[in-house]
Residue frames as qw, qx, qy, qz and C-alpha x, y, z in Angstrom:
[[0.303, -0.227, 0.672, -0.637, 93.81, 44.86, 141.49],
 [0.370, -0.178, -0.883, -0.228, 92.00, 41.54, 141.83],
 [0.516, -0.327, 0.176, -0.772, 88.64, 41.95, 143.46],
 [0.213, -0.050, 0.936, -0.277, 87.44, 39.13, 145.79],
 [0.198, -0.319, -0.809, -0.452, 84.45, 37.12, 144.56],
 [0.414, -0.352, 0.041, -0.839, 81.15, 38.58, 145.59],
 [0.272, -0.203, -0.919, 0.199, 79.54, 36.76, 148.51],
 [0.396, -0.685, -0.431, -0.435, 76.07, 37.37, 149.95],
 [0.238, -0.623, 0.424, -0.612, 75.88, 38.90, 153.34],
 [0.114, 0.161, -0.945, 0.262, 76.50, 36.36, 156.09],
 [0.453, 0.171, 0.593, -0.644, 72.84, 36.53, 157.40],
 [0.711, 0.394, -0.157, -0.560, 71.42, 36.07, 153.88],
 [0.474, 0.365, -0.796, -0.087, 73.77, 33.11, 153.24],
 [0.092, -0.110, 0.876, -0.460, 72.88, 31.58, 156.58],
 [0.617, 0.257, 0.352, -0.655, 69.12, 31.93, 155.87],
 [0.693, 0.428, -0.412, -0.409, 69.58, 30.26, 152.45],
 [0.292, 0.299, -0.900, 0.121, 71.63, 27.46, 153.91],
 [0.343, 0.052, 0.726, -0.594, 68.97, 26.90, 156.65],
 [0.698, 0.346, 0.070, -0.623, 66.21, 26.81, 153.93],
 [0.607, 0.399, -0.654, -0.208, 68.11, 24.28, 151.76],
 [0.027, 0.192, -0.906, 0.375, 68.67, 22.19, 154.98],
 [0.517, 0.171, 0.517, -0.661, 64.95, 22.31, 155.68],
 [0.695, 0.394, -0.319, -0.510, 64.22, 21.30, 152.12],
 [0.412, 0.335, -0.847, -0.008, 66.43, 18.20, 152.43],
 [0.145, -0.046, 0.847, -0.509, 64.95, 17.23, 155.73],
 [0.623, 0.282, 0.227, -0.693, 61.44, 17.59, 154.35],
 [0.689, 0.386, -0.505, -0.347, 62.21, 15.38, 151.34],
 [0.242, 0.221, -0.922, 0.208, 63.76, 12.71, 153.53],
 [0.375, 0.084, 0.661, -0.645, 60.73, 12.76, 155.77],
 [0.697, 0.379, -0.026, -0.608, 58.30, 12.51, 152.84],
 [0.542, 0.403, -0.714, -0.183, 60.41, 9.76, 151.25],
 [0.051, 0.195, -0.904, 0.377, 60.50, 7.77, 154.46],
 [0.480, 0.199, 0.552, -0.652, 56.74, 7.88, 154.97],
 [0.696, 0.426, -0.193, -0.545, 55.99, 6.81, 151.32],
 [0.691, -0.137, 0.708, 0.050, 55.93, 3.05, 150.80],
 [0.103, -0.147, 0.759, 0.627, 56.62, 1.55, 147.30],
 [0.111, 0.465, 0.869, 0.130, 53.03, 0.32, 146.99],
 [0.022, 0.800, 0.411, -0.438, 51.60, 3.74, 147.94],
 [0.035, -0.637, 0.320, 0.700, 53.81, 5.40, 145.34],
 [0.759, 0.506, 0.010, -0.410, 52.56, 3.11, 142.61],
 [0.161, 0.544, -0.808, -0.160, 55.58, 0.88, 142.22],
 [0.851, -0.002, -0.416, -0.319, 54.78, -2.74, 141.32],
 [0.810, -0.502, 0.282, -0.112, 55.20, -5.36, 143.99],
 [0.896, -0.074, 0.281, 0.335, 58.66, -6.83, 143.93],
 [0.471, 0.845, -0.029, 0.252, 60.15, -3.90, 142.15],
 [0.103, -0.823, 0.497, -0.257, 62.72, -3.36, 144.91],
 [0.843, 0.115, -0.503, 0.150, 65.28, -5.97, 145.59],
 [0.375, 0.234, -0.618, 0.650, 66.90, -6.90, 148.90],
 [0.394, -0.587, -0.657, 0.263, 65.83, -6.37, 152.42],
 [0.013, 0.773, 0.105, 0.625, 64.56, -2.88, 153.36],
 [0.373, -0.052, -0.567, 0.733, 65.93, -1.14, 156.36],
 [0.192, 0.292, 0.320, -0.881, 63.03, 1.29, 156.35],
 [0.457, 0.486, 0.744, -0.046, 59.55, 1.01, 154.87],
 [0.258, 0.817, 0.050, -0.514, 59.87, 4.18, 152.77],
 [0.740, 0.670, -0.015, 0.052, 61.09, 4.80, 149.32],
 [0.726, -0.248, 0.197, 0.610, 64.74, 4.40, 148.46],
 [0.030, -0.681, 0.188, 0.707, 66.56, 7.27, 146.81],
 [0.088, -0.141, 0.784, 0.599, 66.82, 5.38, 143.55],
 [0.108, 0.529, 0.840, 0.049, 63.04, 4.66, 143.66],
 [0.043, 0.814, 0.287, -0.503, 62.23, 8.30, 144.16],
 [0.068, -0.495, 0.483, 0.719, 64.58, 9.26, 141.37],
 [0.162, 0.155, 0.904, 0.365, 62.81, 6.69, 139.16],
 [0.074, 0.684, 0.710, -0.149, 59.35, 7.99, 139.95],
 [0.023, -0.846, -0.110, 0.521, 60.34, 11.65, 139.53],
 [0.717, 0.636, 0.128, 0.255, 62.50, 11.17, 136.38],
 [0.070, -0.938, 0.329, -0.090, 65.58, 12.46, 138.06],
 [0.646, 0.370, -0.617, 0.255, 69.05, 11.12, 138.64],
 [0.741, -0.524, -0.391, 0.155, 69.85, 9.52, 141.90],
 [0.523, 0.012, -0.185, 0.832, 72.83, 11.85, 142.29],
 [0.105, -0.459, -0.126, -0.873, 70.45, 14.86, 142.02],
 [0.657, -0.599, -0.355, -0.289, 68.10, 13.47, 144.64],
 [0.751, -0.270, -0.323, 0.508, 71.11, 12.94, 146.94],
 [0.320, 0.175, -0.076, 0.928, 72.23, 16.49, 146.39],
 [0.352, -0.568, -0.279, -0.690, 68.76, 17.81, 147.09],
 [0.761, -0.549, -0.344, -0.047, 68.50, 15.93, 150.37],
 [0.716, -0.219, -0.177, 0.639, 71.93, 17.07, 151.41],
 [0.057, -0.917, -0.176, 0.352, 71.19, 20.75, 150.63],
 [0.447, -0.326, 0.443, 0.706, 73.70, 20.90, 147.78],
 [0.163, 0.396, 0.640, 0.639, 71.18, 21.47, 144.96],
 [0.085, -0.366, -0.419, 0.827, 69.94, 24.90, 145.82],
 [0.355, 0.352, -0.097, -0.861, 67.73, 25.94, 142.83],
 [0.321, 0.236, 0.909, 0.126, 65.45, 23.07, 141.87],
 [0.185, -0.076, -0.429, -0.881, 63.12, 24.18, 138.96],
 [0.611, 0.021, 0.262, -0.747, 59.34, 24.13, 139.22],
 [0.776, 0.235, -0.486, -0.326, 59.32, 21.15, 136.91],
 [0.420, 0.220, -0.819, 0.323, 61.51, 19.25, 139.34],
 [0.207, -0.053, 0.635, -0.742, 59.35, 20.22, 142.32],
 [0.744, 0.097, -0.036, -0.661, 56.18, 19.19, 140.60],
 [0.726, 0.210, -0.647, -0.104, 57.74, 15.83, 139.73],
 [0.214, 0.135, -0.817, 0.518, 58.81, 15.29, 143.31],
 [0.455, -0.032, 0.346, -0.820, 55.39, 16.29, 144.58],
 [0.826, 0.121, -0.269, -0.481, 53.67, 13.74, 142.33],
 [0.599, 0.237, -0.754, 0.129, 56.18, 10.99, 143.21],
 [0.137, 0.078, -0.760, 0.630, 55.85, 11.55, 146.93],
 [0.275, -0.580, -0.730, -0.234, 51.98, 11.88, 146.74],
 [0.155, -0.100, -0.383, 0.905, 52.12, 15.24, 148.52],
 [0.084, 0.767, 0.603, -0.204, 48.89, 17.11, 149.49],
 [0.270, 0.828, 0.199, 0.450, 48.24, 20.51, 148.05],
 [0.394, -0.909, 0.120, -0.057, 49.43, 22.12, 151.34],
 [0.756, -0.392, 0.366, 0.376, 52.65, 19.98, 151.38],
 [0.635, 0.464, 0.317, 0.530, 53.30, 20.81, 147.66],
 [0.028, 0.951, 0.078, 0.297, 53.02, 24.49, 148.47],
 [0.560, -0.783, 0.255, 0.093, 55.43, 24.11, 151.36],
 [0.827, -0.004, 0.350, 0.441, 57.83, 22.24, 149.14],
 [0.452, 0.706, 0.196, 0.509, 57.93, 25.16, 146.73],
 [0.265, -0.942, 0.062, -0.198, 58.39, 27.63, 149.52],
 [0.786, -0.487, 0.286, 0.252, 61.22, 25.64, 150.98],
 [0.729, 0.196, 0.360, 0.548, 62.86, 25.65, 147.52],
 [0.155, -0.453, 0.056, 0.876, 62.55, 29.46, 147.32],
 [0.017, -0.218, -0.691, -0.689, 59.79, 29.22, 144.61],
 [0.480, 0.007, 0.126, -0.868, 56.26, 30.76, 144.56],
 [0.491, 0.145, 0.827, -0.230, 53.63, 28.10, 145.08],
 [0.086, 0.170, 0.750, 0.633, 51.95, 27.09, 141.83],
 [0.336, 0.184, 0.182, -0.906, 48.64, 28.86, 140.92],
 [0.446, 0.002, -0.704, -0.553, 46.74, 25.88, 139.53],
 [0.040, 0.123, 0.891, -0.435, 44.93, 24.79, 142.68],
 [0.420, -0.334, -0.502, -0.678, 41.23, 24.12, 142.29],
 [0.493, -0.284, 0.457, -0.684, 38.69, 24.07, 145.14],
 [0.270, 0.050, -0.956, -0.100, 37.90, 20.48, 146.02],
 [0.649, -0.321, -0.090, -0.683, 34.42, 19.28, 146.97],
 [0.700, -0.029, -0.702, 0.128, 35.82, 16.10, 148.70],
 [0.538, -0.684, 0.181, -0.459, 35.24, 15.61, 152.38],
 [0.196, 0.406, -0.858, 0.247, 37.79, 13.61, 154.47],
 [0.608, -0.300, -0.723, -0.136, 36.39, 10.56, 156.07],
 [0.317, -0.195, -0.598, 0.710, 37.25, 12.00, 159.53],
 [0.228, 0.048, 0.054, -0.971, 34.94, 15.05, 158.80],
 [0.580, -0.150, -0.574, -0.558, 32.22, 12.71, 157.54],
 [0.500, -0.249, -0.776, 0.293, 32.43, 10.75, 160.87],
 [0.063, -0.153, -0.395, 0.904, 31.98, 14.11, 162.70],
 [0.444, -0.064, -0.293, -0.844, 28.85, 14.78, 160.64],
 [0.630, -0.207, -0.709, -0.238, 27.47, 11.36, 161.54],
 [0.482, -0.215, -0.691, 0.494, 28.31, 11.62, 165.19],
 [0.026, 0.159, 0.261, -0.952, 26.79, 15.12, 165.72],
 [0.099, -0.377, -0.811, -0.436, 23.40, 13.95, 164.76],
 [0.200, -0.691, -0.614, 0.325, 21.69, 15.92, 167.56],
 [0.068, -0.681, 0.000, 0.729, 22.82, 19.22, 166.02],
 [0.641, 0.743, 0.191, -0.001, 22.09, 20.65, 162.58],
 [0.431, -0.590, 0.455, 0.509, 25.46, 20.65, 160.83],
 [0.728, 0.671, 0.138, 0.019, 26.67, 21.37, 157.24],
 [0.621, -0.354, 0.329, 0.617, 29.98, 21.50, 155.50],
 [0.404, 0.899, 0.077, -0.152, 30.92, 24.27, 153.00],
 [0.793, 0.122, 0.123, 0.584, 33.90, 24.58, 150.65],
 [0.368, -0.296, -0.013, 0.881, 36.00, 27.70, 149.95],
 [0.081, -0.292, -0.440, -0.846, 33.23, 29.12, 147.69],
 [0.348, 0.038, 0.553, -0.756, 30.80, 28.57, 150.52],
 [0.640, 0.010, -0.581, -0.503, 29.02, 25.90, 148.51],
 [0.708, -0.281, 0.477, -0.439, 27.08, 23.57, 150.79],
 [0.448, 0.399, -0.771, -0.212, 28.64, 20.18, 149.99],
 [0.464, -0.143, -0.870, 0.087, 27.37, 18.01, 152.82],
 [0.378, -0.364, 0.262, -0.810, 24.88, 18.20, 155.64],
 [0.002, -0.079, -0.970, 0.232, 22.97, 15.94, 158.12],
 [0.140, -0.549, -0.764, -0.308, 19.24, 15.22, 158.19],
 [0.248, -0.713, -0.483, 0.443, 18.65, 17.69, 161.03],
 [0.115, -0.377, 0.202, 0.897, 20.20, 20.57, 159.00],
 [0.079, -0.187, -0.711, -0.673, 17.92, 19.70, 156.06],
 [0.225, -0.636, -0.738, 0.005, 14.90, 19.56, 158.31],
 [0.228, -0.722, -0.297, 0.581, 15.63, 22.97, 159.92],
 [0.090, -0.557, 0.238, 0.791, 17.28, 25.06, 157.22],
 [0.722, 0.559, -0.011, -0.406, 15.78, 23.32, 154.14],
 [0.869, -0.035, 0.438, 0.226, 17.07, 20.38, 152.11],
 [0.017, 0.712, -0.402, -0.576, 19.98, 21.59, 149.85],
 [0.496, 0.009, 0.813, 0.305, 19.73, 18.50, 147.60],
 [0.465, 0.701, 0.539, 0.048, 17.16, 20.26, 145.43],
 [0.027, 0.918, -0.134, -0.371, 19.51, 23.14, 144.81],
 [0.846, 0.332, 0.237, 0.344, 21.70, 23.26, 141.73],
 [0.533, 0.553, 0.005, 0.640, 24.94, 25.02, 140.86],
 [0.152, 0.383, -0.281, 0.867, 25.48, 28.49, 142.35],
 [0.595, -0.557, -0.185, -0.549, 22.28, 28.05, 144.44],
 [0.848, -0.252, -0.395, 0.248, 24.41, 25.88, 146.71],
 [0.466, 0.242, -0.274, 0.805, 26.58, 28.86, 147.61],
 [0.312, -0.697, -0.512, 0.393, 25.68, 30.50, 150.92],
 [0.239, -0.382, 0.095, 0.888, 27.50, 33.66, 149.68],
 [0.039, -0.168, -0.612, -0.772, 25.54, 33.81, 146.41],
 [0.252, -0.603, -0.744, -0.136, 22.16, 33.16, 148.09],
 [0.293, -0.681, -0.376, 0.556, 22.73, 35.88, 150.69],
 [0.160, -0.420, 0.164, 0.878, 24.17, 38.72, 148.47],
 [0.099, -0.123, -0.644, -0.748, 21.97, 37.99, 145.50],
 [0.429, -0.037, 0.268, -0.862, 18.93, 38.11, 147.71],
 [0.504, -0.055, -0.800, -0.321, 17.64, 34.60, 147.21],
 [0.706, -0.522, -0.133, -0.460, 15.00, 33.26, 149.65],
 [0.412, 0.247, -0.750, 0.456, 16.37, 32.13, 152.98],
 [0.626, -0.597, -0.487, -0.118, 14.93, 31.02, 156.32],
 [0.634, -0.314, -0.295, 0.642, 17.77, 32.72, 158.27],
 [0.004, 0.916, 0.076, 0.394, 17.78, 36.25, 159.69],
 [0.595, -0.040, -0.381, 0.706, 20.44, 38.07, 161.79],
 [0.232, -0.865, -0.234, 0.379, 20.43, 40.98, 164.20],
 [0.410, 0.909, -0.051, 0.060, 21.98, 44.03, 162.43],
 [0.211, -0.805, 0.554, 0.030, 25.31, 43.84, 164.24],
 [0.682, -0.139, 0.712, 0.089, 25.55, 40.10, 163.62],
 [0.702, 0.651, 0.288, 0.027, 24.53, 40.57, 159.95],
 [0.226, 0.926, -0.301, 0.002, 27.42, 43.09, 159.44],
 [0.429, -0.567, 0.703, 0.026, 29.91, 40.57, 161.03],
 [0.782, 0.200, 0.590, -0.004, 28.54, 37.75, 158.85],
 [0.613, 0.784, 0.102, 0.015, 28.81, 39.66, 155.66],
 [0.002, 0.874, -0.485, -0.011, 32.31, 40.93, 156.45],
 [0.594, -0.330, 0.732, 0.035, 33.49, 37.34, 157.29],
 [0.784, 0.404, 0.465, 0.075, 32.10, 35.88, 154.01],
 [0.483, 0.870, -0.084, 0.055, 33.61, 38.57, 151.82],
 [0.192, -0.775, 0.602, -0.007, 36.95, 38.30, 153.65],
 [0.775, -0.068, 0.628, -0.026, 36.68, 34.55, 153.24],
 [0.739, 0.603, 0.294, 0.068, 36.17, 34.79, 149.48],
 [0.202, 0.920, -0.336, 0.010, 39.07, 37.31, 149.10],
 [0.418, -0.581, 0.698, 0.016, 41.38, 34.94, 150.87],
 [0.812, 0.200, 0.548, 0.003, 40.15, 32.02, 148.68],
 [0.619, 0.785, 0.027, 0.013, 40.96, 33.95, 145.49],
 [0.025, -0.819, 0.573, -0.032, 44.58, 34.25, 146.72],
 [0.544, -0.307, 0.779, -0.054, 44.82, 30.53, 147.52],
 [0.617, 0.307, 0.715, 0.123, 43.01, 29.42, 144.44],
 [0.110, 0.593, -0.201, -0.772, 43.94, 31.88, 141.70],
 [0.123, 0.175, -0.786, -0.579, 43.28, 29.35, 138.97],
 [0.172, 0.390, 0.886, -0.180, 39.74, 28.35, 140.05],
 [0.032, -0.206, -0.453, -0.867, 37.49, 29.77, 137.44],
 [0.371, -0.599, -0.698, -0.129, 34.26, 28.95, 139.37],
 [0.438, -0.596, -0.355, 0.572, 35.46, 31.11, 142.26],
 [0.229, -0.149, 0.190, 0.943, 36.50, 33.95, 139.98],
 [0.170, -0.395, -0.609, -0.667, 33.13, 33.98, 138.21],
 [0.411, -0.642, -0.627, 0.158, 31.33, 33.96, 141.60],
 [0.330, -0.513, -0.183, 0.771, 33.23, 37.02, 142.86],
 [0.082, 0.043, 0.410, 0.907, 32.77, 38.85, 139.53],
 [0.277, -0.500, -0.646, -0.505, 29.04, 38.22, 139.41],
 [0.422, -0.651, -0.534, 0.336, 28.58, 39.09, 143.16],
 [0.253, -0.352, -0.034, 0.901, 30.25, 42.46, 142.62],
 [0.082, -0.152, -0.498, -0.850, 27.78, 43.13, 139.82],
 [0.419, -0.518, -0.676, -0.316, 24.53, 42.02, 141.55],
 [0.562, -0.676, -0.417, 0.230, 25.22, 43.19, 145.07],
 [0.108, 0.850, -0.145, 0.496, 26.13, 46.84, 145.96],
 [0.646, -0.704, 0.257, -0.141, 26.84, 45.65, 149.58],
 [0.929, -0.060, 0.197, 0.309, 29.24, 42.94, 148.35],
 [0.544, 0.627, 0.030, 0.557, 31.02, 45.48, 146.10],
 [0.212, -0.886, 0.147, -0.385, 31.30, 47.94, 148.92],
 [0.752, -0.569, 0.333, 0.021, 32.87, 45.42, 151.31],
 [0.894, 0.192, 0.182, 0.362, 35.09, 44.08, 148.49],
 [0.367, 0.766, -0.043, 0.527, 36.43, 47.51, 147.60],
 [0.381, -0.848, 0.216, -0.298, 37.03, 48.31, 151.28],
 [0.558, 0.377, -0.692, 0.260, 39.37, 45.29, 151.70],
 [0.619, -0.553, 0.277, -0.483, 37.80, 44.45, 155.02],
 [0.382, 0.234, -0.879, 0.164, 39.18, 41.64, 157.07],
 [0.657, -0.345, 0.237, -0.627, 36.92, 39.56, 159.18],
 [0.204, 0.178, -0.962, 0.035, 36.58, 36.13, 160.61],
 [0.653, -0.383, -0.487, -0.436, 33.72, 33.81, 161.68],
 [0.011, 0.235, -0.729, 0.643, 33.05, 33.82, 165.36],
 [0.037, 0.366, 0.890, -0.269, 30.32, 32.65, 167.55],
 [0.210, -0.105, -0.318, -0.918, 27.00, 33.88, 166.19],
 [0.319, 0.344, 0.769, -0.435, 23.33, 33.83, 166.90],
 [0.229, 0.034, -0.528, -0.817, 20.76, 33.64, 164.14],
 [0.561, 0.204, 0.542, -0.592, 17.05, 32.84, 163.70],
 [0.032, -0.015, -0.869, -0.494, 15.85, 30.20, 161.39],
 [0.539, 0.132, 0.187, -0.810, 12.20, 30.69, 160.43],
 [0.126, 0.005, 0.981, 0.146, 10.91, 27.17, 160.09],
 [0.350, -0.175, -0.498, -0.774, 7.56, 26.74, 158.17],
 [0.634, -0.441, -0.600, -0.210, 5.96, 24.62, 160.87],
 [0.608, -0.405, -0.464, 0.500, 7.83, 25.40, 164.16],
 [0.040, -0.990, -0.102, -0.086, 8.16, 29.18, 163.56],
 [0.208, 0.853, -0.409, 0.247, 11.31, 30.94, 164.71],
 [0.934, -0.250, -0.109, 0.230, 14.14, 28.80, 165.90],
 [0.000, -0.926, 0.349, -0.145, 17.00, 30.84, 167.49],
 [0.965, -0.012, -0.088, 0.246, 20.31, 28.96, 167.36],
 [0.345, -0.782, 0.403, 0.328, 23.92, 29.48, 168.36],
 [0.825, 0.560, -0.025, 0.068, 26.10, 29.20, 165.28],
 [0.440, -0.680, 0.485, 0.329, 29.77, 28.25, 165.28],
 [0.732, 0.645, -0.206, -0.071, 31.97, 27.94, 162.17],
 [0.702, -0.485, 0.471, 0.225, 34.79, 25.46, 162.49],
 [0.479, 0.727, -0.437, -0.227, 37.66, 25.05, 159.88],
 [0.974, -0.067, 0.182, 0.120, 39.48, 21.89, 158.80],
 [0.258, -0.745, 0.467, 0.401, 43.24, 22.47, 158.64],
 [0.280, -0.294, 0.784, 0.469, 44.61, 21.86, 155.07],
 [0.271, 0.355, 0.862, 0.239, 41.29, 21.49, 153.43],
 [0.103, -0.026, -0.113, -0.988, 39.59, 24.89, 153.50],
 [0.334, -0.490, -0.754, -0.282, 36.33, 23.31, 154.53],
 [0.231, -0.269, 0.316, -0.880, 33.95, 25.24, 156.80],
 [0.315, -0.327, -0.891, 0.006, 31.85, 23.23, 159.20],
 [0.288, -0.334, 0.077, -0.894, 28.81, 25.17, 160.42],
 [0.313, -0.276, -0.880, 0.226, 27.18, 23.82, 163.58],
 [0.412, -0.537, -0.112, -0.728, 23.85, 25.03, 164.99],
 [0.408, -0.118, -0.811, 0.403, 23.46, 24.39, 168.75],
 [0.431, -0.650, -0.150, -0.608, 21.29, 25.20, 171.73],
 [0.187, -0.403, 0.701, -0.559, 21.58, 25.07, 175.54],
 [0.253, -0.174, -0.952, 0.009, 20.23, 21.78, 177.00],
 [0.078, -0.526, -0.741, 0.409, 16.61, 22.15, 178.04],
 [0.101, 0.359, -0.027, -0.928, 16.00, 25.36, 176.10],
 [0.644, 0.533, 0.275, -0.475, 13.09, 25.92, 173.69],
 [0.497, 0.629, -0.496, -0.334, 15.39, 25.53, 170.73],
 [0.098, -0.316, 0.942, -0.060, 16.71, 22.21, 172.12],
 [0.519, 0.266, 0.728, -0.359, 13.14, 20.94, 172.30],
 [0.624, 0.648, -0.012, -0.435, 12.53, 22.11, 168.73],
 [0.226, 0.532, -0.790, -0.206, 15.60, 20.18, 167.55],
 [0.306, -0.030, 0.933, -0.185, 14.03, 17.04, 169.14],
 [0.609, 0.535, 0.382, -0.443, 10.76, 17.69, 167.30],
 [0.456, 0.698, -0.411, -0.369, 12.76, 18.14, 163.97],
 [0.042, -0.373, 0.926, 0.047, 14.67, 14.96, 164.62],
 [0.459, 0.214, 0.819, -0.268, 11.29, 13.07, 165.00],
 [0.573, 0.655, 0.315, -0.378, 9.53, 14.60, 162.04],
 [0.603, 0.005, 0.515, 0.609, 12.50, 14.98, 159.73],
 [0.045, 0.313, -0.236, -0.919, 12.09, 17.02, 156.55],
 [0.136, 0.386, 0.882, 0.232, 8.81, 15.38, 155.52],
 [0.066, 0.834, 0.536, 0.113, 6.19, 17.72, 153.98],
 [0.330, -0.610, -0.015, 0.720, 8.69, 20.57, 154.10],
 [0.416, 0.867, 0.086, -0.259, 8.74, 23.49, 151.65],
 [0.735, 0.607, -0.093, 0.287, 11.23, 24.15, 148.97],
 [0.734, -0.237, -0.185, 0.610, 14.85, 24.35, 150.24],
 [0.045, 0.926, -0.037, 0.372, 15.84, 27.75, 151.65],
 [0.818, -0.176, -0.280, 0.472, 19.27, 27.21, 153.14],
 [0.068, 0.900, -0.113, 0.415, 21.28, 29.67, 155.12]]
């Protein structure tokens, strides 16, 4: 008796076909948006008149070290199991971002690579936001909660982070290791803050499994802080919401601020903004700080 060839269930086959079609559409989109110059091809490398500004299939094949036929089969959903080496080559050739590269791997049915490192770079759009929100203290933190950028009003209120080195720039380390800080929270807000930071770091270790600095930070925090270890072991999940905290300024005394944490999609940056209602005592304190700046201030104590 001849057995019929094994076929996957109809719903599984349909799901796989859909994924392969999505992979092809994504590759065509990324190829169409990538110009030859942006991909590193020398001027005049392409002959003839272009019908579209993006890369041709043969150019993508050349950049990725693949055959044109294979690129065609990928875009048409016929090559169903591209290897990680092929996917890395395509990601490099198409100048994909980290998030796009991970999406490419997922579309191909592969686990995203684990070599991502936390980047300290700030997109120009975020820097413009910093520049335009000069009336509010504002700082930018990376996925380790390192302070990587701030405006003058933040430095004047919370302390100038430029004098801090290495791990001292990490809000998580400064808080759980008990380093000096000008910031205090109400008990319930403190619990929410700590939960959110630990949850953030746990998520970051999943997104950046190859980042040694992050791994060492978490390991050391678990050793030096019983509170951090307790929260880490409990697998708590939290998120940053609107908060109120008090910054104890050496000249102005207590400054109570509203604190909001904004995230930048695709970059894992956290933008922390201190604000105050117009006409309030805190708003007046902001005006004073803007006038006097960080002159004659004490050693940085950020928070």
